[in-house]
C-alpha positions as protocol buffer text, in pm:
chain_id: "A"
residue {
  index: 1
  type: MET
  ca { x: 1164 y: 67 z: 2348 }
}
residue {
  index: 2
  type: ALA
  ca { x: 1502 y: 93 z: 2213 }
}
residue {
  index: 3
  type: LYS
  ca { x: 1563 y: 406 z: 2021 }
}
residue {
  index: 4
  type: SER
  ca { x: 1436 y: 400 z: 1646 }
}
residue {
  index: 5
  type: THR
  ca { x: 1736 y: 383 z: 1400 }
}
residue {
  index: 6
  type: TRP
  ca { x: 1453 y: 450 z: 1147 }
}
residue {
  index: 7
  type: ALA
  ca { x: 1467 y: 762 z: 973 }
}
residue {
  index: 8
  type: ALA
  ca { x: 1230 y: 1007 z: 1108 }
}
residue {
  index: 9
  type: PHE
  ca { x: 874 y: 1142 z: 957 }
}
residue {
  index: 10
  type: PRO
  ca { x: 948 y: 1468 z: 858 }
}
residue {
  index: 11
  type: HIS
  ca { x: 602 y: 1656 z: 880 }
}
residue {
  index: 12
  type: PRO
  ca { x: 429 y: 1589 z: 1217 }
}
residue {
  index: 13
  type: ASP
  ca { x: 120 y: 1722 z: 1284 }
}
residue {
  index: 14
  type: LYS
  ca { x: -120 y: 1703 z: 1581 }
}
residue {
  index: 15
  type: ALA
  ca { x: -413 y: 1644 z: 1340 }
}
residue {
  index: 16
  type: PHE
  ca { x: -248 y: 1298 z: 1258 }
}
residue {
  index: 17
  type: ASP
  ca { x: -289 y: 1170 z: 1615 }
}
residue {
  index: 18
  type: TYR
  ca { x: -609 y: 944 z: 1640 }
}
residue {
  index: 19
  type: ALA
  ca { x: -624 y: 904 z: 2001 }
}
residue {
  index: 20
  type: GLY
  ca { x: -917 y: 736 z: 2218 }
}
residue {
  index: 21
  type: ASP
  ca { x: -1291 y: 746 z: 1949 }
}
residue {
  index: 22
  type: LYS
  ca { x: -1069 y: 951 z: 1681 }
}
residue {
  index: 23
  type: LEU
  ca { x: -944 y: 623 z: 1557 }
}
residue {
  index: 24
  type: ALA
  ca { x: -1282 y: 474 z: 1496 }
}
residue {
  index: 25
  type: LYS
  ca { x: -1444 y: 777 z: 1394 }
}
residue {
  index: 26
  type: ALA
  ca { x: -1202 y: 851 z: 1132 }
}
residue {
  index: 27
  type: TRP
  ca { x: -1127 y: 505 z: 999 }
}
residue {
  index: 28
  type: PRO
  ca { x: -1336 y: 538 z: 714 }
}
residue {
  index: 29
  type: LYS
  ca { x: -1184 y: 809 z: 566 }
}
residue {
  index: 30
  type: LEU
  ca { x: -808 y: 707 z: 675 }
}
residue {
  index: 31
  type: HIS
  ca { x: -868 y: 350 z: 483 }
}
residue {
  index: 32
  type: ALA
  ca { x: -1105 y: 429 z: 222 }
}
residue {
  index: 33
  type: GLY
  ca { x: -819 y: 377 z: -8 }
}
residue {
  index: 34
  type: ASP
  ca { x: -738 y: -2 z: 127 }
}
residue {
  index: 35
  type: GLN
  ca { x: -1059 y: -154 z: 277 }
}
residue {
  index: 36
  type: GLU
  ca { x: -914 y: -260 z: 596 }
}
residue {
  index: 37
  type: PRO
  ca { x: -1166 y: -355 z: 852 }
}
residue {
  index: 38
  type: PHE
  ca { x: -1148 y: -176 z: 1188 }
}
residue {
  index: 39
  type: PRO
  ca { x: -1002 y: -350 z: 1429 }
}
residue {
  index: 40
  type: ASP
  ca { x: -1270 y: -384 z: 1726 }
}
residue {
  index: 41
  type: GLU
  ca { x: -1301 y: -686 z: 1937 }
}
residue {
  index: 42
  type: ARG
  ca { x: -1607 y: -796 z: 1709 }
}
residue {
  index: 43
  type: HIS
  ca { x: -1346 y: -797 z: 1446 }
}
residue {
  index: 44
  type: VAL
  ca { x: -1072 y: -982 z: 1626 }
}
residue {
  index: 45
  type: ALA
  ca { x: -1284 y: -1199 z: 1778 }
}
residue {
  index: 46
  type: LYS
  ca { x: -1380 y: -1304 z: 1407 }
}
residue {
  index: 47
  type: LEU
  ca { x: -1034 y: -1342 z: 1285 }
}
residue {
  index: 48
  type: LEU
  ca { x: -964 y: -1569 z: 1605 }
}
residue {
  index: 49
  type: LYS
  ca { x: -1223 y: -1795 z: 1540 }
}
residue {
  index: 50
  type: ALA
  ca { x: -1129 y: -1791 z: 1183 }
}
residue {
  index: 51
  type: ASN
  ca { x: -811 y: -1926 z: 1301 }
}
residue {
  index: 52
  type: ALA
  ca { x: -759 y: -1994 z: 1684 }
}
residue {
  index: 53
  type: ALA
  ca { x: -362 y: -2034 z: 1647 }
}
residue {
  index: 54
  type: LEU
  ca { x: -375 y: -1674 z: 1635 }
}
residue {
  index: 55
  type: GLY
  ca { x: -432 y: -1613 z: 1992 }
}
residue {
  index: 56
  type: LYS
  ca { x: -752 y: -1579 z: 2290 }
}
residue {
  index: 57
  type: ASP
  ca { x: -803 y: -1304 z: 2409 }
}
residue {
  index: 58
  type: ALA
  ca { x: -1012 y: -1025 z: 2133 }
}
residue {
  index: 59
  type: GLY
  ca { x: -1020 y: -772 z: 2345 }
}
residue {
  index: 60
  type: ARG
  ca { x: -626 y: -714 z: 2434 }
}
residue {
  index: 61
  type: LEU
  ca { x: -510 y: -779 z: 2071 }
}
residue {
  index: 62
  type: ALA
  ca { x: -725 y: -557 z: 1952 }
}
residue {
  index: 63
  type: GLN
  ca { x: -657 y: -290 z: 2190 }
}
residue {
  index: 64
  type: ALA
  ca { x: -282 y: -376 z: 2056 }
}
residue {
  index: 65
  type: LEU
  ca { x: -388 y: -378 z: 1664 }
}
residue {
  index: 66
  type: GLN
  ca { x: -529 y: -16 z: 1742 }
}
residue {
  index: 67
  type: SER
  ca { x: -223 y: 134 z: 1899 }
}
residue {
  index: 68
  type: ALA
  ca { x: 3 y: -30 z: 1577 }
}
residue {
  index: 69
  type: TRP
  ca { x: -271 y: 160 z: 1347 }
}
residue {
  index: 70
  type: ARG
  ca { x: -245 y: 479 z: 1523 }
}
residue {
  index: 71
  type: ALA
  ca { x: 131 y: 478 z: 1556 }
}
residue {
  index: 72
  type: PHE
  ca { x: 94 y: 425 z: 1151 }
}
residue {
  index: 73
  type: HIS
  ca { x: -155 y: 681 z: 1113 }
}
residue {
  index: 74
  type: ARG
  ca { x: 87 y: 992 z: 1303 }
}
residue {
  index: 75
  type: GLY
  ca { x: 380 y: 892 z: 1119 }
}
residue {
  index: 76
  type: ASP
  ca { x: 567 y: 641 z: 1400 }
}
residue {
  index: 77
  type: PHE
  ca { x: 652 y: 385 z: 1157 }
}
residue {
  index: 78
  type: HIS
  ca { x: 903 y: 179 z: 1345 }
}
residue {
  index: 79
  type: GLU
  ca { x: 639 y: 176 z: 1619 }
}
residue {
  index: 80
  type: ALA
  ca { x: 386 y: 38 z: 1400 }
}
residue {
  index: 81
  type: TYR
  ca { x: 608 y: -191 z: 1233 }
}
residue {
  index: 82
  type: GLU
  ca { x: 674 y: -331 z: 1571 }
}
residue {
  index: 83
  type: GLY
  ca { x: 343 y: -346 z: 1680 }
}
residue {
  index: 84
  type: GLY
  ca { x: 262 y: -515 z: 1386 }
}
residue {
  index: 85
  type: VAL
  ca { x: 502 y: -809 z: 1375 }
}
residue {
  index: 86
  type: GLY
  ca { x: 426 y: -884 z: 1770 }
}
residue {
  index: 87
  type: LEU
  ca { x: 147 y: -948 z: 1660 }
}
residue {
  index: 88
  type: GLY
  ca { x: 178 y: -1203 z: 1388 }
}
residue {
  index: 89
  type: ALA
  ca { x: -89 y: -1238 z: 1098 }
}
residue {
  index: 90
  type: LEU
  ca { x: -300 y: -1031 z: 1283 }
}
residue {
  index: 91
  type: GLY
  ca { x: -122 y: -701 z: 1269 }
}
residue {
  index: 92
  type: ALA
  ca { x: 64 y: -798 z: 924 }
}
residue {
  index: 93
  type: SER
  ca { x: -151 y: -571 z: 744 }
}
residue {
  index: 94
  type: VAL
  ca { x: -27 y: -288 z: 957 }
}
residue {
  index: 95
  type: ALA
  ca { x: 347 y: -430 z: 966 }
}
residue {
  index: 96
  type: VAL
  ca { x: 399 y: -448 z: 573 }
}
residue {
  index: 97
  type: LYS
  ca { x: 203 y: -103 z: 534 }
}
residue {
  index: 98
  type: ALA
  ca { x: 416 y: 60 z: 788 }
}
residue {
  index: 99
  type: GLY
  ca { x: 739 y: -52 z: 682 }
}
residue {
  index: 100
  type: GLY
  ca { x: 677 y: -25 z: 282 }
}
residue {
  index: 101
  type: ILE
  ca { x: 548 y: 329 z: 300 }
}
residue {
  index: 102
  type: HIS
  ca { x: 838 y: 405 z: 530 }
}
residue {
  index: 103
  type: ALA
  ca { x: 1079 y: 206 z: 293 }
}
residue {
  index: 104
  type: THR
  ca { x: 971 y: 425 z: -37 }
}
residue {
  index: 105
  type: TYR
  ca { x: 981 y: 716 z: 102 }
}
residue {
  index: 106
  type: LEU
  ca { x: 1215 y: 743 z: 343 }
}
residue {
  index: 107
  type: LEU
  ca { x: 1505 y: 466 z: 345 }
}
residue {
  index: 108
  type: GLY
  ca { x: 1787 y: 621 z: 121 }
}
residue {
  index: 109
  type: ASN
  ca { x: 1937 y: 360 z: -102 }
}
residue {
  index: 110
  type: ASP
  ca { x: 1777 y: 67 z: -334 }
}
residue {
  index: 111
  type: ARG
  ca { x: 1999 y: -229 z: -109 }
}
residue {
  index: 112
  type: ASP
  ca { x: 1775 y: -141 z: 197 }
}
residue {
  index: 113
  type: LYS
  ca { x: 1490 y: -124 z: -29 }
}
residue {
  index: 114
  type: ILE
  ca { x: 1527 y: -456 z: -126 }
}
residue {
  index: 115
  type: ALA
  ca { x: 1586 y: -623 z: 201 }
}
residue {
  index: 116
  type: ARG
  ca { x: 1291 y: -436 z: 358 }
}
residue {
  index: 117
  type: TYR
  ca { x: 1053 y: -552 z: 99 }
}
residue {
  index: 118
  type: GLU
  ca { x: 1155 y: -911 z: 73 }
}
residue {
  index: 119
  type: ALA
  ca { x: 1075 y: -916 z: 467 }
}
residue {
  index: 120
  type: LEU
  ca { x: 719 y: -741 z: 398 }
}
residue {
  index: 121
  type: ALA
  ca { x: 676 y: -975 z: 134 }
}
residue {
  index: 122
  type: LYS
  ca { x: 728 y: -1279 z: 365 }
}
residue {
  index: 123
  type: LEU
  ca { x: 574 y: -1120 z: 619 }
}
residue {
  index: 124
  type: ALA
  ca { x: 198 y: -1130 z: 366 }
}
residue {
  index: 125
  type: GLU
  ca { x: 275 y: -1466 z: 260 }
}
residue {
  index: 126
  type: ALA
  ca { x: 254 y: -1536 z: 652 }
}
residue {
  index: 127
  type: ALA
  ca { x: -75 y: -1377 z: 664 }
}
residue {
  index: 128
  type: ILE
  ca { x: -235 y: -1539 z: 363 }
}
residue {
  index: 129
  type: GLU
  ca { x: -123 y: -1900 z: 499 }
}
residue {
  index: 130
  type: SER
  ca { x: -321 y: -1747 z: 831 }
}
residue {
  index: 131
  type: LEU
  ca { x: -536 y: -1553 z: 730 }
}
residue {
  index: 132
  type: PRO
  ca { x: -667 y: -1620 z: 332 }
}
residue {
  index: 133
  type: GLY
  ca { x: -999 y: -1492 z: 346 }
}
residue {
  index: 134
  type: GLU
  ca { x: -851 y: -1134 z: 432 }
}
residue {
  index: 135
  type: ALA
  ca { x: -803 y: -888 z: 90 }
}
residue {
  index: 136
  type: ASN
  ca { x: -504 y: -725 z: 266 }
}
residue {
  index: 137
  type: SER
  ca { x: -316 y: -1064 z: 357 }
}
residue {
  index: 138
  type: HIS
  ca { x: -315 y: -1040 z: -24 }
}
residue {
  index: 139
  type: TYR
  ca { x: -274 y: -669 z: -92 }
}
residue {
  index: 140
  type: ARG
  ca { x: 9 y: -648 z: 95 }
}
residue {
  index: 141
  type: ARG
  ca { x: 213 y: -933 z: -72 }
}
residue {
  index: 142
  type: ALA
  ca { x: 116 y: -759 z: -395 }
}
residue {
  index: 143
  type: PHE
  ca { x: 246 y: -427 z: -218 }
}
residue {
  index: 144
  type: ALA
  ca { x: 564 y: -539 z: -139 }
}
residue {
  index: 145
  type: LEU
  ca { x: 652 y: -791 z: -424 }
}
residue {
  index: 146
  type: GLY
  ca { x: 559 y: -453 z: -632 }
}
residue {
  index: 147
  type: ARG
  ca { x: 790 y: -208 z: -487 }
}
residue {
  index: 148
  type: TYR
  ca { x: 1101 y: -476 z: -463 }
}
residue {
  index: 149
  type: SER
  ca { x: 989 y: -520 z: -832 }
}
residue {
  index: 150
  type: GLN
  ca { x: 1027 y: -131 z: -897 }
}
residue {
  index: 151
  type: CYS
  ca { x: 1389 y: -169 z: -719 }
}
residue {
  index: 152
  type: ILE
  ca { x: 1518 y: -429 z: -954 }
}
residue {
  index: 153
  type: SER
  ca { x: 1393 y: -307 z: -1218 }
}
residue {
  index: 154
  type: VAL
  ca { x: 1084 y: -450 z: -1418 }
}
residue {
  index: 155
  type: THR
  ca { x: 1262 y: -662 z: -1668 }
}
residue {
  index: 156
  type: LYS
  ca { x: 1413 y: -872 z: -1403 }
}
residue {
  index: 157
  type: ALA
  ca { x: 1143 y: -847 z: -1200 }
}
residue {
  index: 158
  type: LEU
  ca { x: 990 y: -1034 z: -1509 }
}
residue {
  index: 159
  type: ALA
  ca { x: 1248 y: -1277 z: -1541 }
}
residue {
  index: 160
  type: GLN
  ca { x: 1209 y: -1355 z: -1207 }
}
residue {
  index: 161
  type: GLY
  ca { x: 838 y: -1440 z: -1238 }
}
residue {
  index: 162
  type: ILE
  ca { x: 711 y: -1206 z: -950 }
}
residue {
  index: 163
  type: ALA
  ca { x: 458 y: -999 z: -1201 }
}
residue {
  index: 164
  type: GLY
  ca { x: 302 y: -1343 z: -1237 }
}
residue {
  index: 165
  type: LYS
  ca { x: 268 y: -1313 z: -780 }
}
residue {
  index: 166
  type: VAL
  ca { x: 159 y: -936 z: -783 }
}
residue {
  index: 167
  type: ARG
  ca { x: -89 y: -1008 z: -1033 }
}
residue {
  index: 168
  type: GLU
  ca { x: -233 y: -1359 z: -844 }
}
residue {
  index: 169
  type: SER
  ca { x: -228 y: -1100 z: -510 }
}
residue {
  index: 170
  type: LEU
  ca { x: -416 y: -843 z: -655 }
}
residue {
  index: 171
  type: ASP
  ca { x: -650 y: -1045 z: -808 }
}
residue {
  index: 172
  type: ALA
  ca { x: -735 y: -1197 z: -522 }
}
residue {
  index: 173
  type: ALA
  ca { x: -749 y: -934 z: -310 }
}
residue {
  index: 174
  type: LEU
  ca { x: -981 y: -757 z: -542 }
}
residue {
  index: 175
  type: LYS
  ca { x: -1202 y: -1069 z: -578 }
}
residue {
  index: 176
  type: ILE
  ca { x: -1268 y: -1052 z: -187 }
}
residue {
  index: 177
  type: ALA
  ca { x: -1291 y: -650 z: -158 }
}
residue {
  index: 178
  type: PRO
  ca { x: -1371 y: -503 z: -538 }
}
residue {
  index: 179
  type: LYS
  ca { x: -1379 y: -178 z: -372 }
}
residue {
  index: 180
  type: HIS
  ca { x: -984 y: -177 z: -294 }
}
residue {
  index: 181
  type: ALA
  ca { x: -916 y: 139 z: -439 }
}
residue {
  index: 182
  type: GLU
  ca { x: -494 y: 68 z: -378 }
}
residue {
  index: 183
  type: ALA
  ca { x: -566 y: -269 z: -527 }
}
residue {
  index: 184
  type: HIS
  ca { x: -703 y: -110 z: -855 }
}
residue {
  index: 185
  type: MET
  ca { x: -400 y: 122 z: -802 }
}
residue {
  index: 186
  type: ALA
  ca { x: -156 y: -106 z: -787 }
}
residue {
  index: 187
  type: LEU
  ca { x: -337 y: -380 z: -1091 }
}
residue {
  index: 188
  type: GLY
  ca { x: -350 y: -66 z: -1296 }
}
residue {
  index: 189
  type: LEU
  ca { x: 54 y: -4 z: -1248 }
}
residue {
  index: 190
  type: TYR
  ca { x: 110 y: -315 z: -1329 }
}
residue {
  index: 191
  type: HIS
  ca { x: -37 y: -291 z: -1684 }
}
residue {
  index: 192
  type: ALA
  ca { x: 147 y: 28 z: -1738 }
}
residue {
  index: 193
  type: GLU
  ca { x: 488 y: -87 z: -1643 }
}
residue {
  index: 194
  type: ILE
  ca { x: 480 y: -378 z: -1837 }
}
residue {
  index: 195
  type: VAL
  ca { x: 361 y: -239 z: -2132 }
}
residue {
  index: 196
  type: GLY
  ca { x: 585 y: 66 z: -2104 }
}
residue {
  index: 197
  type: LYS
  ca { x: 924 y: -164 z: -2069 }
}
residue {
  index: 198
  type: VAL
  ca { x: 845 y: -444 z: -2319 }
}
residue {
  index: 199
  type: GLY
  ca { x: 557 y: -268 z: -2568 }
}
residue {
  index: 200
  type: GLY
  ca { x: 153 y: -307 z: -2623 }
}
residue {
  index: 201
  type: MET
  ca { x: 216 y: -619 z: -2830 }
}
residue {
  index: 202
  type: LEU
  ca { x: 436 y: -834 z: -2636 }
}
residue {
  index: 203
  type: ALA
  ca { x: 253 y: -725 z: -2295 }
}
residue {
  index: 204
  type: ARG
  ca { x: -77 y: -814 z: -2383 }
}
residue {
  index: 205
  type: LEU
  ca { x: 32 y: -1148 z: -2547 }
}
residue {
  index: 206
  type: THR
  ca { x: 267 y: -1263 z: -2291 }
}
residue {
  index: 207
  type: TYR
  ca { x: 201 y: -1081 z: -1994 }
}
residue {
  index: 208
  type: GLY
  ca { x: -224 y: -998 z: -2059 }
}
residue {
  index: 209
  type: ALA
  ca { x: -123 y: -665 z: -2009 }
}
residue {
  index: 210
  type: THR
  ca { x: -288 y: -354 z: -2187 }
}
residue {
  index: 211
  type: ALA
  ca { x: -269 y: 24 z: -2177 }
}
residue {
  index: 212
  type: GLY
  ca { x: -645 y: 49 z: -2167 }
}
residue {
  index: 213
  type: GLU
  ca { x: -668 y: -183 z: -1881 }
}
residue {
  index: 214
  type: ALA
  ca { x: -403 y: 19 z: -1678 }
}
residue {
  index: 215
  type: GLU
  ca { x: -635 y: 368 z: -1771 }
}
residue {
  index: 216
  type: LYS
  ca { x: -911 y: 174 z: -1646 }
}
residue {
  index: 217
  type: GLN
  ca { x: -776 y: 42 z: -1312 }
}
residue {
  index: 218
  type: LEU
  ca { x: -672 y: 417 z: -1230 }
}
residue {
  index: 219
  type: LYS
  ca { x: -959 y: 555 z: -1300 }
}
residue {
  index: 220
  type: GLU
  ca { x: -1162 y: 332 z: -1112 }
}
residue {
  index: 221
  type: ALA
  ca { x: -892 y: 426 z: -816 }
}
residue {
  index: 222
  type: LEU
  ca { x: -965 y: 811 z: -863 }
}
residue {
  index: 223
  type: LYS
  ca { x: -1346 y: 706 z: -868 }
}
residue {
  index: 224
  type: LEU
  ca { x: -1317 y: 515 z: -545 }
}
residue {
  index: 225
  type: THR
  ca { x: -1116 y: 802 z: -359 }
}
residue {
  index: 226
  type: PRO
  ca { x: -1112 y: 1104 z: -531 }
}
residue {
  index: 227
  type: ASP
  ca { x: -981 y: 1308 z: -215 }
}
residue {
  index: 228
  type: ALA
  ca { x: -635 y: 1026 z: -182 }
}
residue {
  index: 229
  type: PRO
  ca { x: -336 y: 1226 z: -279 }
}
residue {
  index: 230
  type: ILE
  ca { x: -158 y: 878 z: -391 }
}
residue {
  index: 231
  type: ALA
  ca { x: -456 y: 799 z: -619 }
}
residue {
  index: 232
  type: TRP
  ca { x: -356 y: 1128 z: -835 }
}
residue {
  index: 233
  type: VAL
  ca { x: -10 y: 1044 z: -773 }
}
residue {
  index: 234
  type: GLU
  ca { x: -35 y: 695 z: -985 }
}
residue {
  index: 235
  type: TYR
  ca { x: -276 y: 819 z: -1202 }
}
residue {
  index: 236
  type: GLY
  ca { x: 14 y: 1085 z: -1333 }
}
residue {
  index: 237
  type: ASN
  ca { x: 297 y: 809 z: -1288 }
}
residue {
  index: 238
  type: MET
  ca { x: 87 y: 581 z: -1509 }
}
residue {
  index: 239
  type: LEU
  ca { x: 72 y: 832 z: -1746 }
}
residue {
  index: 240
  type: LEU
  ca { x: 402 y: 859 z: -1785 }
}
residue {
  index: 241
  type: LEU
  ca { x: 475 y: 463 z: -1784 }
}
residue {
  index: 242
  type: LEU
  ca { x: 236 y: 430 z: -2098 }
}
residue {
  index: 243
  type: HIS
  ca { x: 277 y: 762 z: -2271 }
}
residue {
  index: 244
  type: GLY
  ca { x: 617 y: 1005 z: -2177 }
}
residue {
  index: 245
  type: ASP
  ca { x: 679 y: 1348 z: -2283 }
}
residue {
  index: 246
  type: LYS
  ca { x: 370 y: 1338 z: -2449 }
}
residue {
  index: 247
  type: ARG
  ca { x: 176 y: 1350 z: -2160 }
}
residue {
  index: 248
  type: GLU
  ca { x: 396 y: 1517 z: -1943 }
}
residue {
  index: 249
  type: ASP
  ca { x: 154 y: 1810 z: -1893 }
}
residue {
  index: 250
  type: ALA
  ca { x: -136 y: 1596 z: -1775 }
}
residue {
  index: 251
  type: ALA
  ca { x: 63 y: 1346 z: -1545 }
}
residue {
  index: 252
  type: ALA
  ca { x: 222 y: 1686 z: -1433 }
}
residue {
  index: 253
  type: ALA
  ca { x: -174 y: 1815 z: -1385 }
}
residue {
  index: 254
  type: ALA
  ca { x: -228 y: 1473 z: -1154 }
}
residue {
  index: 255
  type: TYR
  ca { x: 87 y: 1578 z: -926 }
}
residue {
  index: 256
  type: GLN
  ca { x: -89 y: 1954 z: -895 }
}
residue {
  index: 257
  type: LYS
  ca { x: -362 y: 1758 z: -775 }
}
residue {
  index: 258
  type: ALA
  ca { x: -219 y: 1553 z: -536 }
}
residue {
  index: 259
  type: SER
  ca { x: 0 y: 1796 z: -404 }
}
residue {
  index: 260
  type: LYS
  ca { x: -335 y: 2008 z: -270 }
}
residue {
  index: 261
  type: LEU
  ca { x: -544 y: 1736 z: -93 }
}
residue {
  index: 262
  type: LYS
  ca { x: -535 y: 1837 z: 243 }
}
residue {
  index: 263
  type: PRO
  ca { x: -371 y: 1477 z: 411 }
}
residue {
  index: 264
  type: HIS
  ca { x: -522 y: 1292 z: 671 }
}
residue {
  index: 265
  type: ASP
  ca { x: -196 y: 1097 z: 808 }
}
residue {
  index: 266
  type: ALA
  ca { x: 137 y: 1068 z: 764 }
}
residue {
  index: 267
  type: MET
  ca { x: 164 y: 867 z: 449 }
}
residue {
  index: 268
  type: GLU
  ca { x: -104 y: 1079 z: 278 }
}
residue {
  index: 269
  type: ALA
  ca { x: 129 y: 1368 z: 420 }
}
residue {
  index: 270
  type: LEU
  ca { x: 412 y: 1203 z: 195 }
}
residue {
  index: 271
  type: ASP
  ca { x: 259 y: 1123 z: -96 }
}
residue {
  index: 272
  type: ALA
  ca { x: 161 y: 1457 z: -120 }
}
residue {
  index: 273
  type: ALA
  ca { x: 496 y: 1596 z: -43 }
}
residue {
  index: 274
  type: TRP
  ca { x: 633 y: 1393 z: -316 }
}
residue {
  index: 275
  type: ALA
  ca { x: 346 y: 1490 z: -544 }
}
residue {
  index: 276
  type: ARG
  ca { x: 504 y: 1870 z: -486 }
}
residue {
  index: 277
  type: GLU
  ca { x: 853 y: 1791 z: -540 }
}
residue {
  index: 278
  type: GLN
  ca { x: 738 y: 1659 z: -904 }
}
residue {
  index: 279
  type: ILE
  ca { x: 653 y: 1973 z: -958 }
}
residue {
  index: 280
  type: GLU
  ca { x: 901 y: 2246 z: -818 }
}
């Protein structure tokens, strides 16, 4: 494999190495937020039965998919992305998550981020066509488009109709996986960003977005994943979007909580590090 030009994960930790059976044992806590099914041979065979065009050797494909997820959790985001892309729709979930988390925290400028998120959205859209029954086919599209919209401004995103696509994908993901905490977070931020940008009345009448729903969705995410740094980060972000300086102390307390949680993998380490930066 050629040397990666992607910025390296800055907080390597042996605890994030889920070699061998460690991955399966840690999977429930690693994926409490996104409800990703463990990619063992049985699950992959189920996906291949749903779409025979995805491949034939379930055992081999399962091993390759697990390897990509191991790379993601230890912070080798480029390896995880490449591994996922090489598996087509089967690997879209890990590819989009790896590429998206890396872009969020380790890409330096909005131009590069926009290009990345556009490419990730296309991967997710292809996954929806191939595996529409998988919650994360839909959620990863919402994630990529949501991050893209944050780069170009919420106003431009609304004008381009991206908000509707995000909402559509989040609703589809939650219909399949009602306990998908990351989808609840994203839906809460959807409401908060629109209300914060266009005001409560216009947000409600035009987009069906309300401050009350934003808080409800973020509280549900915290209930589902109280030990996930990102849940507290996004709760703090929601408070600032809706209330600004009036809830600055409460937002800081949420970031403080996120910063002190023990990360289980590279993504959570980046989430916690970001939270620390906000309060220092």
